[in-house]
Structure formats: C-alpha cells, structure tokens
C-alpha positions as CSV (number, residue, x, y, z in Angstrom):
1,M,0.3,-0.2,-0.2
2,S,3.0,2.2,0.2
3,Q,2.7,3.3,-3.5
4,T,-0.8,3.9,-3.7
5,E,-2.6,6.7,-2.5
6,T,-3.8,6.0,1.3
7,P,-6.9,5.2,1.9
8,E,-9.6,7.8,2.9
9,T,-10.3,7.8,7.0
10,P,-12.6,10.8,7.6
11,E,-12.4,9.8,11.5
12,T,-8.8,10.6,11.4
13,A,-7.7,14.1,12.6
14,E,-6.4,16.3,9.9
15,P,-2.6,16.4,10.4
16,T,-0.9,19.8,11.7
17,P,1.2,21.6,9.3
18,E,4.3,20.5,11.3
19,E,3.1,16.8,10.8
20,R,2.7,17.4,7.0
21,A,6.0,18.7,7.0
22,T,7.7,15.7,8.7
23,A,5.7,13.1,6.6
24,E,6.8,15.2,3.5
25,S,10.7,15.1,4.9
26,R,10.3,11.1,5.5
27,I,9.4,10.8,2.1
28,M,11.8,12.9,0.6
29,D,14.7,10.6,2.3
30,D,13.3,7.8,1.0
31,R,13.0,9.2,-2.7
32,R,16.3,10.7,-2.5
33,A,18.0,7.2,-0.8
34,K,16.4,5.2,-4.2
35,L,18.3,7.7,-6.4
36,A,21.4,7.0,-4.5
37,A,21.1,3.1,-5.0
38,M,20.1,3.4,-8.5
39,A,23.1,5.2,-9.3
40,E,25.2,3.0,-7.4
41,A,23.7,-0.2,-9.3
42,G,25.2,1.6,-12.1
43,G,21.7,3.3,-13.0
44,E,21.2,6.5,-15.0
45,P,18.4,8.3,-12.8
46,W,18.7,11.2,-15.1
47,P,18.9,10.3,-18.7
48,Y,19.5,12.8,-21.6
49,S,16.3,12.1,-23.3
50,A,13.5,9.8,-24.3
51,S,11.9,8.9,-27.5
52,P,8.1,8.4,-27.5
53,T,6.2,7.7,-30.5
54,A,2.7,8.8,-29.5
55,H,0.4,10.3,-26.8
56,A,-2.2,8.8,-24.5
57,A,-4.6,10.3,-26.6
58,D,-3.0,8.6,-29.8
59,V,-3.6,4.9,-28.4
60,V,-7.4,5.8,-27.1
61,A,-8.0,7.1,-30.5
62,A,-6.7,4.3,-32.4
63,H,-7.8,1.8,-29.6
64,S,-11.0,2.8,-27.9
65,G,-13.3,0.2,-30.0
66,L,-11.4,-2.8,-28.8
67,E,-13.9,-5.8,-27.2
68,D,-13.2,-6.0,-23.5
69,G,-10.1,-8.3,-23.1
70,A,-9.0,-8.3,-26.1
71,E,-5.1,-7.6,-26.8
72,T,-3.2,-6.1,-30.0
73,E,0.5,-6.1,-31.4
74,D,0.3,-2.5,-31.9
75,R,3.4,-1.2,-30.1
76,Y,3.3,2.2,-28.9
77,V,6.5,4.1,-26.4
78,L,4.6,6.6,-24.1
79,A,6.2,9.1,-21.6
80,G,4.5,11.0,-18.8
81,R,4.2,11.4,-15.3
82,M,3.2,8.4,-13.4
83,M,0.0,9.4,-11.1
84,L,-2.3,6.4,-9.5
85,R,-0.9,2.9,-9.0
86,R,-2.6,0.1,-7.2
87,G,-1.0,-3.5,-7.1
88,Q,-2.9,-6.9,-7.5
89,G,-0.3,-9.6,-6.8
90,K,1.7,-10.3,-9.5
91,L,0.1,-7.1,-11.4
92,I,0.3,-3.6,-11.2
93,F,-2.0,-0.9,-12.4
94,A,-1.0,2.4,-13.0
95,E,-1.7,5.6,-15.1
96,L,0.3,7.6,-17.1
97,A,-0.3,11.0,-17.7
98,D,0.8,13.2,-20.4
99,R,-0.2,16.5,-22.3
100,S,-2.8,14.6,-24.5
101,G,-4.6,12.7,-21.3
102,T,-4.1,9.7,-19.3
103,L,-3.8,6.2,-20.0
104,Q,-3.9,3.4,-18.0
105,L,-0.7,1.1,-17.6
106,F,-0.7,-3.0,-17.3
107,V,2.3,-4.4,-15.7
108,S,2.5,-8.1,-15.5
109,K,5.4,-9.8,-13.5
110,S,5.1,-12.4,-16.3
111,V,6.0,-10.0,-18.7
112,V,8.5,-7.9,-17.4
113,G,10.0,-10.3,-15.3
114,D,10.9,-10.1,-11.6
115,D,13.7,-7.7,-11.9
116,G,11.2,-5.5,-14.4
117,F,8.5,-5.9,-11.9
118,A,10.7,-4.8,-8.7
119,S,12.2,-1.6,-10.6
120,F,8.4,-0.8,-11.8
121,D,7.1,-1.4,-8.0
122,D,10.1,0.7,-7.1
123,L,8.9,3.8,-8.6
124,D,7.0,6.6,-6.4
125,L,3.9,8.6,-7.8
126,G,5.1,11.4,-10.0
127,D,7.7,10.1,-11.6
128,W,8.5,10.8,-15.1
129,I,9.2,7.5,-17.0
130,E,8.9,5.8,-20.3
131,V,6.8,2.8,-20.9
132,A,7.1,0.4,-23.8
133,G,4.5,-2.1,-24.4
134,T,1.5,-3.0,-26.7
135,A,-2.4,-1.8,-26.6
136,M,-5.3,-4.1,-25.0
137,K,-8.2,-3.8,-23.1
138,T,-8.8,-5.7,-19.7
139,R,-11.6,-8.0,-18.9
140,K,-13.1,-5.1,-17.2
141,G,-13.1,-2.6,-20.2
142,E,-9.9,-0.8,-19.4
143,L,-8.1,0.7,-22.5
144,S,-4.3,-0.5,-21.1
145,L,-0.6,-0.5,-22.5
146,K,0.4,-3.6,-21.4
147,V,4.0,-2.6,-20.5
148,D,6.7,-5.1,-21.2
149,G,9.4,-1.8,-20.9
150,V,9.8,0.7,-18.4
151,R,12.6,3.5,-17.7
152,L,12.8,5.9,-15.4
153,L,13.1,9.7,-16.8
154,A,13.1,11.9,-13.7
155,K,12.6,11.2,-9.9
156,C,9.8,13.3,-8.5
157,I,11.6,14.2,-5.0
158,R,8.9,15.7,-3.3
159,P,5.6,14.1,-2.9
160,L,2.5,15.7,-5.6
161,P,-0.3,17.3,-3.8
162,E,-2.2,14.9,-1.7
163,K,-4.7,12.2,-3.5
164,F,-4.2,14.2,-6.8
165,H,-7.6,16.0,-6.5
166,G,-5.6,19.2,-7.0
167,L,-4.4,22.3,-4.9
168,V,-7.4,24.2,-2.9
169,D,-6.2,27.2,-2.1
170,E,-6.1,29.7,-5.4
171,E,-3.1,31.6,-4.5
172,Q,-1.0,28.5,-4.1
173,R,-2.2,27.3,-7.6
174,R,-1.5,30.4,-8.9
175,G,1.7,30.5,-7.5
176,R,3.1,27.4,-8.1
177,R,1.5,27.1,-11.0
178,Y,3.6,23.9,-12.5
179,L,1.8,21.7,-9.5
180,D,-1.5,22.8,-10.3
181,L,-0.9,21.9,-14.0
182,V,0.0,18.3,-12.7
183,A,-3.1,18.7,-10.1
184,N,-5.4,19.8,-12.1
185,R,-6.2,18.4,-15.4
186,D,-8.9,21.4,-16.1
187,S,-6.0,23.9,-15.4
188,L,-4.0,22.3,-18.1
189,D,-6.8,22.3,-20.3
190,V,-7.5,26.1,-20.3
191,F,-3.6,26.8,-21.1
192,V,-3.9,24.3,-24.1
193,A,-7.0,26.4,-25.3
194,R,-5.3,29.5,-24.7
195,S,-2.2,28.5,-26.9
196,K,-4.9,27.1,-29.7
197,M,-6.6,30.3,-29.2
198,V,-3.4,32.6,-30.1
199,S,-2.5,30.4,-32.8
200,A,-6.1,30.9,-34.4
201,I,-6.2,34.4,-34.1
202,R,-2.7,34.6,-35.4
203,R,-3.8,32.4,-38.7
204,F,-7.4,34.5,-39.3
205,L,-5.2,37.7,-39.2
206,E,-2.8,36.3,-41.8
207,E,-5.5,34.9,-43.7
208,R,-6.6,38.6,-44.5
209,D,-3.2,39.5,-45.5
210,F,-1.9,41.1,-42.1
211,L,1.8,41.3,-41.4
212,E,2.8,40.5,-37.9
213,V,5.4,43.0,-36.6
214,E,7.6,43.8,-33.3
215,T,7.6,47.1,-31.9
216,P,9.5,48.4,-28.7
217,V,9.0,47.0,-25.2
218,L,11.1,49.9,-23.8
219,Q,10.0,53.4,-24.8
220,P,11.2,56.9,-24.3
221,I,7.3,58.2,-24.0
222,Y,4.8,55.9,-23.3
223,G,1.0,56.2,-25.0
224,G,-1.7,54.5,-26.6
225,A,-3.7,54.2,-23.6
226,A,-4.8,55.7,-20.6
227,A,-2.6,53.8,-17.9
228,R,-0.1,55.0,-15.8
229,P,3.7,53.3,-16.7
230,F,6.5,51.5,-15.1
231,V,9.4,53.0,-15.4
232,T,13.1,52.0,-15.5
233,H,16.6,53.4,-16.6
234,H,19.1,52.6,-19.3
235,N,22.4,52.5,-18.0
236,E,24.2,53.1,-21.1
237,L,22.2,55.6,-22.6
238,D,21.5,57.3,-19.4
239,M,17.8,58.1,-20.0
240,R,14.4,57.3,-18.4
241,L,12.6,54.6,-20.6
242,Y,9.1,53.3,-20.0
243,L,8.0,49.9,-20.2
244,R,5.0,50.3,-23.1
245,I,1.3,50.6,-22.2
246,A,0.6,50.0,-25.7
247,T,1.7,49.2,-29.0
248,E,-0.6,51.5,-30.6
249,L,1.6,54.4,-31.8
250,Y,4.0,52.3,-33.2
251,L,1.8,50.3,-35.4
252,K,0.4,53.3,-36.8
253,R,4.0,54.6,-37.9
254,L,4.2,51.6,-39.8
255,I,0.9,52.5,-41.7
256,V,2.6,55.7,-42.4
257,G,5.6,53.4,-44.0
258,G,2.9,51.9,-46.1
259,M,2.9,48.7,-44.7
260,E,-1.1,49.0,-44.7
261,R,-2.5,45.7,-42.6
262,V,-0.3,45.3,-39.4
263,F,-0.7,43.4,-36.0
264,E,1.2,42.1,-33.0
265,I,0.7,40.1,-30.5
266,G,2.7,41.5,-27.1
267,T,2.9,42.0,-23.6
268,N,1.9,45.6,-22.3
269,F,2.5,46.5,-18.9
270,R,0.5,49.0,-16.5
271,N,1.1,50.2,-13.3
272,E,-2.3,49.7,-12.1
273,G,-4.2,47.4,-9.5
274,I,-4.8,43.8,-9.5
275,S,-8.5,42.3,-9.9
276,F,-10.5,39.9,-11.5
277,K,-10.0,41.3,-14.7
278,H,-6.3,43.3,-14.3
279,N,-3.2,42.1,-14.3
280,P,-0.1,44.6,-14.8
281,E,1.5,42.3,-16.8
282,F,-0.8,41.3,-20.1
283,T,-0.8,40.3,-23.9
284,M,-2.6,42.5,-26.2
285,I,-3.3,42.3,-29.9
286,E,-3.1,45.5,-31.8
287,L,-3.8,45.6,-35.6
288,Y,-4.2,48.4,-38.0
289,Q,-5.8,48.4,-41.5
290,A,-5.5,50.8,-43.9
291,Y,-8.3,52.4,-45.9
292,A,-10.6,50.6,-43.2
293,D,-13.5,52.9,-41.1
294,Y,-14.6,51.3,-37.8
295,D,-17.4,49.3,-39.2
296,D,-14.8,47.4,-41.1
297,V,-13.3,46.6,-37.6
298,M,-16.1,45.7,-36.1
299,D,-17.1,43.3,-38.7
300,L,-13.3,42.0,-38.6
301,F,-13.8,41.3,-34.9
302,E,-17.6,40.2,-35.1
303,A,-16.0,37.1,-37.8
304,L,-12.7,36.8,-35.7
305,V,-14.5,35.6,-31.9
306,P,-16.4,32.9,-33.4
307,Y,-13.6,31.8,-35.7
308,V,-11.2,31.7,-32.8
309,A,-13.8,29.8,-30.5
310,E,-14.8,27.0,-32.7
311,R,-10.6,26.4,-33.2
312,S,-9.6,26.6,-29.6
313,V,-12.8,25.4,-27.7
314,G,-14.8,24.1,-30.4
315,T,-17.6,25.6,-30.0
316,T,-19.2,28.9,-30.8
317,T,-21.9,28.7,-27.8
318,I,-19.8,29.0,-24.7
319,T,-21.2,28.0,-21.1
320,H,-20.2,30.7,-18.9
321,P,-20.2,30.0,-14.7
322,D,-22.1,33.1,-14.0
323,H,-24.3,34.1,-17.3
324,G,-25.3,30.9,-18.7
325,E,-24.9,30.2,-22.4
326,I,-23.4,33.1,-24.3
327,R,-23.5,33.0,-28.2
328,L,-20.2,34.4,-30.2
329,D,-21.7,34.0,-33.7
330,G,-24.2,36.1,-35.5
331,R,-24.6,39.7,-35.7
332,W,-23.9,41.8,-32.4
333,P,-26.0,44.5,-31.3
334,R,-24.3,48.2,-31.9
335,I,-25.4,50.7,-29.2
336,T,-24.7,54.4,-28.7
337,L,-22.5,54.9,-25.6
338,R,-25.3,57.6,-24.8
339,D,-28.4,55.6,-25.4
340,A,-26.3,52.8,-23.2
341,I,-26.0,55.3,-20.0
342,L,-29.2,56.9,-20.4
343,E,-31.5,53.9,-20.4
344,Q,-29.2,52.2,-17.5
345,G,-27.9,55.5,-15.7
346,K,-30.6,58.1,-16.6
347,V,-28.6,60.5,-17.4
348,D,-27.6,62.1,-20.9
349,I,-23.9,62.4,-21.4
350,D,-24.6,64.4,-24.3
351,S,-26.6,67.5,-22.4
352,A,-25.2,66.8,-18.8
353,S,-23.1,69.0,-16.9
354,D,-20.0,67.5,-14.6
355,D,-21.7,68.0,-11.8
356,E,-24.6,66.2,-12.9
357,L,-22.8,63.2,-14.0
358,R,-20.8,63.4,-10.9
359,A,-24.5,63.3,-8.7
360,A,-25.8,60.2,-10.7
361,L,-22.7,58.2,-9.6
362,V,-23.2,59.3,-6.0
363,A,-26.9,58.5,-6.2
364,A,-25.9,54.8,-7.1
365,G,-23.3,54.2,-4.6
366,Y,-20.1,55.1,-6.4
367,D,-17.7,57.4,-5.1
368,P,-15.9,59.9,-8.2
369,K,-13.7,61.6,-6.3
370,G,-10.8,60.6,-8.2
371,D,-12.6,61.1,-11.6
372,T,-11.3,64.9,-12.2
373,T,-12.0,65.4,-15.8
374,R,-15.5,64.9,-18.0
375,G,-14.0,61.8,-19.4
376,K,-13.1,59.8,-16.4
377,L,-16.7,60.8,-15.1
378,I,-18.5,59.4,-18.5
379,D,-16.2,56.4,-18.0
380,A,-17.0,55.6,-14.2
381,L,-20.9,55.9,-15.9
382,L,-19.9,53.2,-18.1
383,T,-18.5,50.9,-15.6
384,K,-20.8,51.7,-12.9
385,F,-24.5,51.2,-15.1
386,V,-23.8,49.9,-18.3
387,E,-20.7,47.1,-18.5
388,P,-22.4,44.7,-15.6
389,G,-24.9,44.1,-17.7
390,L,-23.5,43.4,-21.0
391,I,-23.9,39.4,-21.0
392,Q,-24.2,38.6,-25.1
393,P,-21.6,40.1,-27.2
394,T,-22.5,43.6,-28.0
395,F,-20.7,46.9,-29.4
396,L,-20.6,50.0,-27.9
397,I,-20.1,53.0,-30.1
398,D,-19.3,56.4,-30.5
399,Y,-17.7,57.4,-27.5
400,P,-17.5,61.7,-26.4
401,V,-14.1,63.0,-27.6
402,E,-12.6,63.5,-23.8
403,L,-12.3,59.5,-23.9
404,S,-10.6,59.3,-27.2
405,P,-7.9,61.3,-28.2
406,F,-6.7,59.1,-31.0
407,A,-10.1,58.8,-32.7
408,R,-11.6,60.5,-35.5
409,T,-14.8,62.3,-34.8
410,H,-18.2,62.3,-36.8
411,A,-18.5,64.5,-39.6
412,D,-21.8,65.8,-38.4
413,N,-20.7,65.7,-34.3
414,P,-17.6,67.0,-33.3
415,K,-18.2,66.2,-29.8
416,V,-17.9,62.4,-30.5
417,V,-15.8,60.0,-32.1
418,R,-15.9,56.9,-34.4
419,R,-15.2,54.3,-31.8
420,F,-16.6,50.7,-30.3
421,E,-15.8,48.9,-27.7
422,A,-17.1,44.9,-27.7
423,F,-18.3,43.4,-24.5
424,A,-19.3,40.1,-23.6
425,A,-19.8,38.0,-20.2
426,G,-19.9,41.7,-18.1
427,M,-16.4,42.7,-19.4
428,E,-14.5,44.7,-22.1
429,L,-13.0,42.5,-24.6
430,G,-11.7,45.3,-27.1
431,N,-11.3,48.8,-28.1
432,A,-11.4,50.0,-31.4
433,F,-12.0,53.1,-34.0
434,S,-11.2,55.4,-37.0
435,E,-8.1,56.8,-36.2
436,L,-7.5,60.4,-36.4
437,N,-4.8,60.9,-39.4
438,D,-5.2,64.9,-39.2
439,P,-1.6,65.9,-37.6
440,A,-2.6,69.5,-36.3
441,L,-5.6,68.0,-35.0
442,Q,-3.6,65.3,-33.0
443,L,-1.3,68.2,-31.6
444,E,-3.9,70.0,-30.1
445,R,-5.8,66.7,-28.7
446,F,-2.3,66.2,-27.3
447,Q,-2.1,69.6,-25.6
448,Q,-5.8,68.8,-24.3
449,Q,-4.1,65.7,-22.5
450,A,-1.8,68.0,-21.3
451,Q,-4.1,70.2,-19.7
452,A,-6.3,66.7,-18.2
453,R,-2.8,65.5,-16.8
454,A,-2.3,69.2,-15.1
455,A,-5.7,68.9,-13.8
456,G,-5.2,65.6,-11.9
457,D,-5.3,62.8,-14.4
458,D,-1.9,61.0,-13.9
459,E,-3.1,58.5,-16.8
460,A,-3.5,61.3,-19.4
461,E,-1.8,61.0,-22.9
462,Q,1.9,62.5,-23.2
463,L,2.8,64.3,-26.0
464,D,4.8,62.3,-28.9
465,E,6.1,65.0,-31.3
466,D,7.5,61.9,-33.5
467,Y,4.6,60.5,-33.6
468,V,2.7,63.9,-34.8
469,T,5.9,64.4,-37.4
470,A,4.7,60.8,-39.0
471,L,1.5,62.2,-39.6
472,E,2.7,64.7,-40.9
473,Y,4.2,62.6,-43.9
474,G,0.3,61.1,-44.4
475,M,-1.1,58.4,-42.8
476,P,-4.2,57.3,-44.9
477,P,-7.7,56.2,-43.5
478,T,-7.0,53.7,-41.3
479,G,-8.6,51.4,-38.6
480,G,-7.6,50.5,-35.7
481,L,-8.5,47.6,-33.1
482,G,-7.0,46.0,-29.8
483,F,-8.3,43.2,-27.6
484,G,-6.9,41.4,-24.8
485,V,-5.4,37.8,-25.3
486,D,-6.1,37.1,-21.3
487,R,-9.8,38.4,-21.4
488,L,-10.9,36.3,-24.3
489,A,-9.3,33.7,-22.8
490,M,-11.3,34.4,-19.8
491,L,-14.6,34.4,-21.7
492,L,-13.9,31.1,-24.4
493,T,-12.5,28.8,-21.3
494,G,-15.2,30.0,-18.6
495,Q,-13.0,31.5,-16.0
496,R,-14.0,33.9,-13.3
497,S,-10.5,35.6,-13.1
498,V,-7.6,36.7,-15.8
499,R,-5.2,35.2,-13.2
500,D,-6.4,31.7,-14.3
501,V,-5.7,31.9,-17.9
502,I,-2.2,33.9,-17.1
503,L,0.4,31.0,-16.5
504,F,2.5,33.4,-13.6
505,P,0.3,36.2,-12.7
506,A,1.7,38.7,-10.8
507,R,1.7,38.1,-6.7
508,R,2.9,39.0,-3.8
509,T,5.9,37.5,-2.5
510,K,7.2,37.1,0.8
511,A,9.8,39.8,1.5
C-alpha cells in the first residue's frame, strides 16, 4: 500500500502543518535514497533524452473500440508522469499522464520479469517515466498499455499534492503553477486552449493579409492608452525609459510607412491595480488596417471571435459559470454609448453637466472623488451602469471625444468619435476606432491631454512629437483595434479571473 494513495479515513484528525512537513521530509529522504541506490548500481536516474512515439490520446483514439479482454500487437512508446497505482499480486495497474490525457498501464510480472516488476514497483507517484508496450483492453473494459519495458526519466523527489485532487488554495495554485498543471487537469486544458486561441488569431489575420510585426517594449515616451507606466533606466544611454502600455503609436507609424495591414501580439505593462480582470503584465493584440473605418473593424472582430472559439474550444456557444450560455456567432448588437448610459443610468452624457454626471454616480453609491475630468466621469458611468449588464456580445459605439484622443470625430458631431468597445460576459473585450490622421488636430488633442494631466489626471497621454511628425508625412484612412488575449481566454474557457488564464500572474511574494 506504500505506493498507492492512502485510503480516506474521515475519522482521522487532519494532520497539523508540522506533521505534514515531517511526513514530506521522510518521503523525500526515501526517494533520494532510491536515487542514490540506482546510481550506485550503475543506473542512470537522469537520462539525457527519451523517444516516445505517441501520446496517450493517440492510443485511445486508435483502440477505444477494442472488445473487453482483447489484445493487439500495436506497439507504442509513451512518456509522462505516473499518477496513480495499485497492486494486485503479480499485477500492477498504474496511470500515465501526458499533455494529451491519461492511459492505464498494465504491468505483469510474467511479461516484465522479476527484476522489471521490482523496478516498476520501486517507482514513486509523480515520477517521469518512459514505457513501451502494446495496446490492450482488460476484462473489465479498461483500455491499457501492456507494458514490457520501463525507464525512469526524472525522479519526483517531492510528493505531489495529496490525492491528486488538485490544489485547493487559489493563490497557491497561481504561485506554483507547475503543481497546478500537474494536479488539476482542467487548468492544463485552459492553457492548451489559450495556446490554440493565439494560434487561431494569428491564422485569422494572416489569411486576411495582415503582417505580424514587433515594436519596442522599452519606450522613451509611453502612449496609446490611459494608464500609468512602469519606469526604468538605461545605464548606457543614461535615460529614463518606460515599459510600454500599448503598441498603438508605433504600429500606426508602420501604416504611415506603407505596410497597410499590421498586427502585433505582445506583452503590455500598466502600473495599476490587480483584480479579476486586471493584471499589470498582460497580452494584447493590436491591429491596424489602412483604408478601413471602424465599421470595417467591427465586422472583422465580429468574425474573428467565433472563428477563434471554434478552433480553440470547439464551439461558438460558451457556457459561462455566472451567465449561462453566451453565443458568439451571428450579428452583435450595436448601441451608442449615450443611449446605453441614458437607459441604465438615467443621465444624458450629451447634455448633462459634470456636476450632474457626478451626482448620478453618487446616487448609485459610487465615489467619484478621483474622477477629475469629464472623460473619467463618463467612463465611470459606463463601468457602473452599463458594463455589468452586457452579457451577450455587444458593441458600444460613438464615444465622447474626451475619452478618445486618437480617434476621428463624426463629420456631423465633433463631440463624438468613431469608436467602439466590444463587451461580453459583463466585461470589455476590445477597443477600436477610426484613427485620427490629421496631424494638427492630433497635436491639439495632445495639448488637451496635457491640460487634463495638469488638472490631476496622471493617466493622460504624453505629447509624442515624433508621432505627430509621422502623421505630417500622411497616414491614410485607418481602422485600428486592440483586444486582450487574457480576457478573451477568460470568456472562451469560462474562467472568472484573468489570473486563471495567465500562467504566472502577478502576486505578492514574501520579502
């Protein structure tokens, strides 16, 4: 029983942290002793490589239709962790887990011999192993690999989380993601889906003639978003630099240069709070398309999301733990921001004074003391009254110019810009607009941002003179879009926190 899971004994008192530490120390001493004995006997406990020929899922796909008790001559070599094991006399049943899934191992003393059987019995749960054998099905109907050879690839010196039901504490899971991936199959599946999602986004854009590019992470002037930056210093150049908060202004320089359709998948950094939908280090995709308006970009995003969903999670209808079914395909509603706030907040942002906007927030129990500009008040109204209710995919369109220093205004209403934000599951997914390409007007907007900064808005845009210079060389009509990989992954995998779709999220560590 020493190599199997300990049976549950509800009447036994929960061990203290000290008792757990003592038990873990004994296990580690035992496993280190096994390593030493193996090395002394001339074995190689840390081989350089392995040569698996298949994954567990390949065996399942090829042989799930076998009759009970049937054996084959189809031979496989698999590699992975040994996760479960039980012994029955001259037989050992174990479970091998790899990235694709799990498969039972059927180890018979009559097949592997006394020495092979003893060697397998000496393995520990969590060990990385390479096994060779043939596909079969037990009399009880369990698809298995009938093992005729086994090799240790890496010793698991520390015991895995108890009973392999996963780590319960969320912060422990996020802080030791490597254990979370081993113990919680669902977590591994989330990150596999995220990887497929990014690949699908890239494929979608490349099929539409977009070029993938790279722009600086370290920037002398940060811009492209309303956010506080992380600051660093370059010793050789003796200059202050900022970790980028967005890729926007560099990508639009490439449109000026004639690249016409560009996108970048990259990490941005914003020195702001941590919440279920915010992490200071996050992955964004920004794209810019020459000769396009925000309507074209809306159509693009509306097509991209279901395309990516189908290829990453296999469906365009997502089951969210809090909001039920969310359909990503079809036409997404388009609602003006003014109408949405008027309906939900009972205040008209076109005609209301700043004091009236502030009063509406106070009446709803929101403290707007930090919102010193009209743009921030309107954004707070959106966050408080509108965003939580946008469950099915929706576009909010036509934002006040105060919120959008890089967007073009409507020809018939200079107070409103041609901008949209995409929402689903009560959160923003993406932001886009028809790009401002008039250099004189762009300079004026920068100056307005400087006034907002002087009034106390420390997230206002900095003046980027080189960007204005680039616009003076001419940028054609352009539509741009930015959306968060992390939030889209949350939506598609049904996670409540962005921290559960980022492999290593920011967290406080011990001093």
